[in-house]
N, C-alpha and C positions, 0 to 999 in steps of 0.2 A: 627485666630482672633487677636493674638498677633502682627502679621505683620501689619494688618489693623490699630490696635491701634497705632503702632509706626509710620505709615505713616500719620495718622491723627494728631498726636502730632507734627510731623515734619512740616506738612502743617500749623498748627496753629502758630508755631513759626515763620515761614516765613511770614505769613500774618500779624503778629503783629510786624514785623520789627526785629525779632530775639531778643526780649526783654523779659526776664523772669519777672514774677510778682514781684513787689517791696516787699522786705522783705523775699523773698523765694529764696533759693539757692544762686548761685553766682551772683555777680553784673553784670549789663548789660555791654556789651563791649563798649569801647570808640567809636568805629565806629558806633554802633547802636544808641547811644545817640547823637552823632554829627549829624547823619542822621535825627533823630527826630527834633532836633533844626533847622537844615537846612530847612526842609520842613515847619516847623512852621514859620520861618522867610520869606520864599518864599511866604507863604500865605499872608503876609502883603503887598506884592507888586503885587499880582495877581489881575488884573482888572476884569477877568471873574468870576462872582459870583459862577457859577456851579463848575468851576475848584477849586476855593478857598474852597468851601464847601467840595469837595472830599479830598483836601489836609488836611483840618482840621479833617475830619472823620478819617483819618489815624493816626493822632498824638494828637488829642485833645479829652479828655474824654467827654462823653455825658453831664455830669453835671459840666464841667469845669468852672472856673471863671478867670477873668482877671481884674487886678487893677493896675493903675499907678497914678501919681500925679493928673491927670485930668479926669480919667475914672474909671468906675467900672461896669463891665458887668458880667452876669451869664448865662451860657448855650452856646452851640456851635453856635446856630443860632444868638444869640445876638452878639457873636464875629464876625461872618460873616458880619452882618450888621454894626457893629462898624468899621470894616476895610473898608467897603464901604464908610462910612462917612469920614474916614481918607484919603482915596484915592481921594475923591472929593475935599478935602481941599488941598491935596498935590499930584496932578496927576503926574504919572511917578516916584513917590518915591518908595523906598524899604528899608527894614530892612535887614542888612547883619550881620551874626555872626562875632564877632571880637575875639573870643576865642573858645577853645574846651569846651564842656560841662563838668562841674566838678560835679561829682555825689558821694553821700554817703547817706546811711540810708533812701532811698526813696526820697531824695531831690536832686535838681540840680540847678546849677547857670551857667550863661553864660553872656559874654559881647557882646554888639551889637552896630552897628552904623546905624543911620538914614541918608540915602543918598537921597538927593533930585534929581529931574529930570536931572539937569545939571551935576550930578556926584559929587557934593560937599557934604561933611559930615556936616550935620546941627547940630547934637548932637550925643552923645554916652550915653550908659547906661548899666545897669546890670539888668537881670531878675533873680529872685529866684523862684524856681518851686517845687511844690509838685507833685510827680509822682504817678499816679493811680495804682491800683493793676494789671491792664492789660498792664502797661508800657507806657500809654499815659500821656500827660500833664494834670494835674487836676486843679492846682491852680497856676497861674502866677502872681507874684507881681513885677512890673517893677519900676525901679528908673532911673531918668534922670540925666546924668552927674555923676561926681565922688563926693564922700562925701567931705564936706568942711574940710580942714585941721585945726588942732588945732593951736592956735597962738604960 
């Protein structure tokens, strides 16, 4: 029984991307968090809705929310649809990570670049993220560009 429990625990860790629950035990590895961010960003450029949905199921909490200066959506399916609208406006575009995931106390931030179809960077930004207890992204708040410097 103990062996079966150990195998099931190991399998659960693999299926969740090797990310322990936020606030429990050691912090998630850099590689695990970078992978979560990478999959999340790839979803923003995935034109196939079914594939995008599968990607977000891996990394996005069921009740996740996304907010940026022009958008505010709640729930995974709402995000799937929001990305569809985004890709209709900007076909062939993608979001690429521009930094490692920076994680502490169940929070994460990363820099990104919005690349249009011709390969040019249209804008850059930073996302701040609350990590759900299962290690997926729960609340993403995105900012476009860098903060304005003080005079």
